[in-house]
C-alpha positions as CSV (number, residue, x, y, z in Angstrom):
1,M,136.6,115.1,113.3
2,D,135.6,112.2,111.1
3,K,132.7,113.1,108.8
4,E,132.7,109.7,107.1
5,N,129.6,107.6,107.7
6,K,130.4,104.5,109.8
7,K,128.5,101.4,110.7
8,L,127.7,100.5,114.3
9,L,127.7,96.7,114.7
10,C,126.6,94.7,117.8
11,R,129.7,94.2,119.8
12,K,128.7,90.6,120.6
13,C,127.3,89.2,117.3
14,K,128.5,91.9,114.8
15,A,125.0,92.3,113.3
16,L,124.5,95.8,111.7
17,A,122.7,98.1,114.1
18,C,122.8,101.4,112.4
19,Y,124.9,104.1,110.7
20,T,126.5,107.1,112.4
21,A,124.6,109.3,110.0
22,D,121.4,108.3,111.9
23,V,122.8,109.0,115.3
24,R,121.6,112.1,117.1
25,V,122.9,113.7,120.3
26,I,120.5,114.8,123.0
27,E,121.7,117.4,125.6
28,E,125.3,116.7,124.5
29,S,125.5,113.3,126.3
30,H,122.7,111.0,125.2
31,Y,122.8,109.2,121.9
32,T,119.7,108.1,120.0
33,V,119.2,106.6,116.5
34,L,116.7,107.9,114.0
35,G,114.6,105.9,111.6
36,D,112.5,102.7,111.5
37,A,115.3,100.4,110.3
38,F,117.0,100.6,113.8
39,K,113.7,99.7,115.5
40,E,113.8,96.3,113.8
41,C,117.3,95.6,115.2
42,F,116.5,95.6,118.9
43,V,113.9,94.2,121.3
44,S,112.8,96.0,124.5
45,R,112.1,94.6,127.9
46,P,110.6,96.6,130.8
47,H,113.3,98.3,132.8
48,P,113.8,96.6,136.3
49,K,114.2,100.1,137.8
50,P,112.3,102.6,135.7
51,K,113.0,106.2,136.8
52,Q,112.9,109.8,135.8
53,F,116.1,111.8,135.4
54,S,116.1,115.4,134.0
55,S,113.9,115.4,130.9
56,F,114.1,111.6,130.5
57,E,111.9,108.8,131.8
58,K,113.7,105.5,131.7
59,R,111.2,102.9,130.6
60,A,112.8,99.8,129.1
61,K,116.1,98.2,128.3
62,I,117.0,97.4,124.7
63,F,118.8,94.4,123.5
64,C,120.1,93.1,120.1
65,A,117.2,91.4,118.4
66,R,119.3,88.7,116.8
67,Q,118.5,85.2,118.2
68,N,121.1,83.9,120.7
69,C,122.6,87.3,121.1
70,S,120.4,89.7,123.2
71,H,123.4,91.9,123.9
72,D,122.5,94.9,126.1
73,W,122.5,98.0,123.8
74,G,121.1,100.6,126.2
75,I,117.7,101.9,127.3
76,H,114.4,103.1,125.9
77,V,113.2,106.4,127.2
78,K,110.4,108.9,127.0
79,Y,112.1,112.3,126.2
80,K,109.6,115.1,126.2
81,T,107.0,113.7,123.8
82,F,109.3,111.2,122.1
83,E,109.7,107.4,122.8
84,I,113.3,106.8,121.7
85,P,116.2,104.4,122.2
86,V,119.3,105.7,123.9
87,I,122.4,103.6,123.0
88,K,125.8,103.1,124.7
89,I,128.8,103.0,122.5
90,E,130.5,100.3,124.5
91,S,127.8,97.9,123.2
92,F,128.9,98.4,119.6
93,V,131.9,98.0,117.2
94,V,132.4,101.0,114.9
95,E,133.3,99.8,111.4
96,D,134.8,102.0,108.7
97,I,132.7,101.4,105.6
98,A,135.6,102.1,103.2
99,T,138.3,100.1,104.9
100,G,136.4,97.6,107.1
101,V,138.6,98.6,110.1
102,Q,136.7,98.0,113.3
103,T,137.3,100.2,116.4
104,L,136.0,99.7,120.0
105,Y,135.1,102.7,122.1
106,S,134.1,102.7,125.8
107,K,132.9,106.3,125.9
108,W,131.1,108.4,123.3
109,K,133.5,111.3,123.9
110,D,136.4,109.2,122.6
111,F,134.6,108.6,119.3
112,H,135.3,111.7,117.2
113,F,132.6,111.6,114.6
114,E,130.3,114.3,113.4
115,K,127.8,114.6,116.2
116,I,124.5,115.9,114.9
117,P,122.2,117.5,117.6
118,F,118.8,115.9,118.1
119,D,116.2,118.1,116.5
120,P,112.5,117.6,117.6
121,A,111.3,118.9,114.2
122,E,113.4,116.3,112.4
123,M,111.8,113.6,114.7
124,S,108.3,114.8,114.0
125,K,108.9,114.5,110.3
126,L,110.1,110.9,110.7
127,E,107.2,109.9,112.9
128,H,104.5,110.8,110.3
């Protein structure tokens, strides 16, 4: 288990997206990012096939906001009362802050970092 904070960079243009310290896990398999800084890094477009699955309502797709990139980063969902991004690890490069070593993962389960569960109370604090 790697407890070091890492950077997630856009796999296509290498723009900084977020840090692993801001990633939260919902229901053990969906990954979201906390904080306003991340909201500046992506753009949303309505999802071509919006649908409901378990406690999620898929509403939009999210893409890298950097001009000439627009790499697909995942989706925007309504989860309970929250409007949140859900990212896929294969859209990013994981960079070790200390060494600069970059690693690619195709599945979240292959990336052994400290996975912090999503806490609605933490979210409510951030939204106000």
